[in-house]
N, C-alpha and C positions, 0 to 999 in steps of 0.2 A: 207431345213433340214427338216423332220417332228421330234418332239419331242414325244419321248415314254415315256408312262403310266411307273411308278417305283414304285413297290409294296415290301412290309416288308411280309416276309414269317414266319418268327420265330424272335424270341429276348431272348435272356438268360441273367444272370449277376450272380456274386458270391454273396453270403451275403458279407454286407460290415462291414469288421470289425476295430476294433477300433484302435488307435495308441500304437502301444506296445501289441496288442491283438492278434484273433486268427489266422489271417493270416500274422503276422509279421515275421515268419519263412520261408515264400514263396516269393520266385523274382516274380519281377513285369513282367518278360518276360513267367515265368511260369504260372501268372494268366491269360496272354492276351493268352497263349497257352491252357489253360483250355478251356476259354470260346468259344474260336475258335472250338475246336473237338468239345466239347459238341453239338454246334450249328450245325455242320456236321453230328454227329452222329445222331441229332435228324430229319433228312433228306434223311433216306438211298435211297430214290429214285434216289438224285443226285449225279452224278460223282464228285468228288472234284476236278478233272481236268479241270472242266469246271470252276471254279472260275477264272474270269479274275482277279480280284487285291484284295488285302486285304487292306484297309484303319483302321489306329487306330491313337484315339488322347492320346497322352502324354504330361502334363503339364510342368515335371521338366527335364525328361530324363538323368539327370547327374550321374547315376549310373548305376545298373545292366540293366535298361531300355536304355541305350545307343546304338547307333550301330542299329538304325532302329528297334525298337520292334515289330512292323508289322510283317518285314519280320523274324525274331526271331522266333516270334509266330506261324508263317506258318510252321517253320521247324522244332520247337521242338512239334506242334501239329501233325506232320505225314502224312502234306498234299503234294501234289507231288512239286517236286522242281521247277516243271514250274510255278506254283503261285506265283506271286511277291506281295509285300507288300512294303505299304510306312507310316511312321509317320507324321504327323501334328501335330500343336501345337498353337492353339489360346487358351493357358490359360484354365480356367475355362469349356470353352466351346469347348475344344479339341475332346472330344467325340462326339459331335454334329457335329462340322465340320466335323468331318471324315465320317458319315452320310450324311451332305449335298453335299461333295466332291465326295462320292461314287454314291449318286444318281444322281448328274448332269452328272457322265460319262456314267452312263446306259441311261439317258435321252436323251442324244447327240449321243448315239450309239457306243461310245466306250467300252461299256462292255454292258455283257448279265446278268451276275450273279457275285455279289461284296458282300463281307464280309465287314462290318463297326463298330467301337467300339471306346471303349478306356479302360484306363488301369493306376493305380499309385498307388504305394506304398508309402506313406507319412511317414510310421514307418523305410523302408528302404533307405530314399532319403539321399544321403551321404554329409558329411561336405566337402567343398572344399577349396583349398588353392591355391591362385593366383601365378604364376610365378614372382617371385620379377623382377622390374626394372633392375636392375643391379646385377653382380654376386657376391656373399658373401656379403650378406647385413649383418649391424652391429644390426640392432634393430630388434623387433617380428615381424612377420607375420601374418595377421589375417585369422582365420579360417570363413566360412561362410556356415550357414543353409541352405540346397537348400528344407527343407520340406516345406517351405511357404513364399509368399510375398518378396518384393524388397530384394536386394542382388548385392553388387559391382554397387551400383548405379550411373549413369552418372551425376556426381557434374553440368555438363551444364542444368540438368532438374530442372524447378523450383519447391522450396522445396513444396509448395500447391500439386503437382501433386503427392509425391512420401510420403504422408502419409502413416502409417498402415492401411491394409485392416479394422481393428476395427474403428479408427478414421473415418474413409470414411463413416463406418455405422452409426457411431456417426453424423456424418453430416449430413445425409439423415434424421436421426432423429431430429435433429435440424430443418432441411427446412420443414419437415411435423410435428411437434410437436408432435411425437411420445414417450411418455414417459413409465418408466420402465415398468408399469403395462402392459400397452397393448404387449408390447414386451414378457414379460415373458408369459400372458396368449395367444399368438400366439405360443410361442414354445410346452405350454402346449398341444393345441390342435393338435401339429404335433405328438406328443407323443402318444396320445390318440389314432388319425387316425391311425400311425402305430402298434400301437399294436392290435387293432380292426381287421386290414388288415390282419396281422399274423395270429391272433386267428379264422379269417374265412377261412384262406388257399387261399386269394387271392393273394399270391404270392408263391404260391406252383410250378404253371405252367410257372414260369420264373426265377427261384433260382435254381442254380446249384452248391452246393456245393463243394468245394476244397476236393480230396481224401485227407485223413490222417488230415486234420486241425482240424478235431471236433468243424466246427462252422457250423450251419445248418440255422441261421437265423441272421439277420443284429444286431450287437455286441453292437450298442449305445442305441436302444430303450429302455426306462425306463416307463415300464406302471404304475409303483405304485408313479412317482413324482407327485408333485404336486406344487400349486401357492405359497404355505409357504416354499417351498424348495427349488425352485427357487428364491425366494425373498431374500435369505439368502448368495446368491452367491454376492460376491463383482464386481464390475464394473472390465474390463481386461484392459481399456486402457486408460479413463481418471480416473484420482484419483479424481476431484473435478467435481460433477455433473454427473457423467459417467452414461448411462444406457444400452451400453452393456456388455452382461457378457458369461462366458463359456456355461451358461445354455440356452442364447436364441442367440445364434450363433451354425453354423454347427462346429461339432468336425472336429478334423484330422483323417483320414481314409486311409483304402487302399481296394483294389478291382478292377474287372473288367466288363465289358459288351461288348456284342457283337450283331448284326444283321444281318439277311442274307437279301439281298436288289435282287430283280430281274424286269426284264422286262417280256413283255408277251411269250416270248419262253422261257425265264428260269423258268418261273413259271408253264410251262407244263413239265418242267424237272422236276420237286422238284415235280409234283403230289399233291401238296398241295392248301388248301386254304389260299388264304393272310389273314395279319390279318388287312392292311389296306394300303393303296394307300398314298405316297407322292403328297401334292399338291403345297405347295411353300415355301420358305425360304427367309431370312432377315438377314444382321448384318447391324449395325451402329455404331456410335462411340460416346463419351461423353467425358466432362472433367474426367481426370483422377482421380480425389479424389471422384466424384461423381458416380464410375462404379456401384453402386447399383442400379443406377436408369436406367441403359444402358437398360435393355430389354423395358423399355416403349417405345421408338421408333420401336425397333426392332418387337415388337408385333402387333405394328398397321400398320406397313409398310407390314409383312408377309400376315395378314390378309387382306390387301386390294389386294395385289397379288393373292391371291385366292379366291377374293369378297365374304370375309365372314364378321361376325362382331362376338362381343362378345355373341350376343343373340343367335348365331348359336353353341355356343362350347357346347359339351357333355363333356370334361375334359379339363384340363389346369394343366399341369406340370409345374410349375414355381419354379426353385431351390431356396433354402433357405440358401443361406450362410451366413444372419443374420435376422433376426426377424424384425428387423428396415428397411432393405432393400427391403424385400419382401412387407411390410407395405406401403412402398413409394411407390413402384410401384402399388399397390393395388389402392394407394389413387388418382392415376393420372389416373386410368382405374375406373371412378364413374359408367361406365352404364354397368361394368363386374358382375356378380353374384359370389360371393366370395365363393358359395357352390361348384362349380364345379372345385376349385382351390384346389390343392393334395389332393385327397378323400382320397387316401391310405396314407399320412402322407408326410411330406419331408424330406429333408437334415437335418435339426435342430435334428432330431428322424433318419432318415435311416442312415446318414452319407452323406458323400461330399469326395470322391477319385477324386481329381480335374481332371484328363483327363477323367476318366471312368463317371463322372455324367452325362454328357449329352449323351451321348449313353443308360445310365439309363434311361434316362426321355421319350427320343424317343421310348425306348422299351415299358415301361412301358403305356404309351400313348396307344400303338400299341394293346397292351393287352387289355387294357382299353374298346377300340373301338369294338374291338372282342368280349368280352363279353358284350358288350351291343347291337351288330347285325348292328347297324349304328350310324352315328354322325360325327361330326367335334371336333378334337383336336388339343392341341397346346403344344409345348415344349418351355420354354426359360430360357435362364440363364442370370445373369450378369458376366462381365468378368474384372478380374483387368486390371489397368492401361486404363480403359475407353472403353468396348465396349459391345452391347448386341448381343445377336442371338437367332434366333427364327425358328421354324419349322410347320410348318401346316400339319396335316395329316387327312386322310377322311376313311370313312368304307362305 
């Protein structure tokens, strides 16, 4: 069996809304439908009936995004009912996992045209109540927020594995000696690069605002923040000696992203020049409490599969779940030039809608490679419960 080349023809995303902000009134299935429809509308030469499958990442899936949000997006977007959809969950890596699964189907000949993306509304993530173990319980039942992190944890899990995400970031900071000043400086740089990218119009080609939401740009970018302002924030997870704050961590967010993937035959149907070609991917595991370092091995494995090195990278979109986590990864890649990492800002500034972030990263890399005209790009994320995921693109 021959392996087919897989191309990214286009990539779109919504502006990223803050928790309770400009997209909080929009259902996640509507967010997903919006980017799917926008993607199809931007390729008028493609008959939507030729889309073989739609893959969407979704980390929570506990509320309005239940019942296979990918299929709901297909129907709500007005695509033919013959177009199927599947939802995948690799927590923070879900959107990138969707891209990888779609690419794999095309490479193997199971599809010629596919849409892949991700969605999350952390604002609308519901509270859930477990069923009581017996009828008519006399005591109180606990509500669990599905917005972020561990809930209904299996008591058989070792306690050191189930620390909060923020404490996991503190553990990475401990391991690499990353102090508060370094983390705040990294966060400030993220905001500055994101603000500059928006000011230069670098996101204009990929961001598609949601109609009626009155949100035209990423809502959490703070172009006027400073080291002094960040330094005034209190540690959010460790009361004694903590370094991780709300300012040097990614916020809670809402948003969606989608990419159009094709093989050679599908490319002819679109009548468009591709943004980039998918070269290789890799996924790895690590101790759950050290999830922030998950990308380290995944990136190295993906580059080896692609027969590339850090020196070949034109751009590298590394998800910034926490400044400590991103800096910890960079410390383990001494041969990487940090100047190529997140040149348009990262998740600390732009936001991190869990299921959508991986698709946003892949789409951003594709657009950056197209703007450069050539090169190799990389997208990678850390994943809660201890995983790393990476994708190599080329132009």
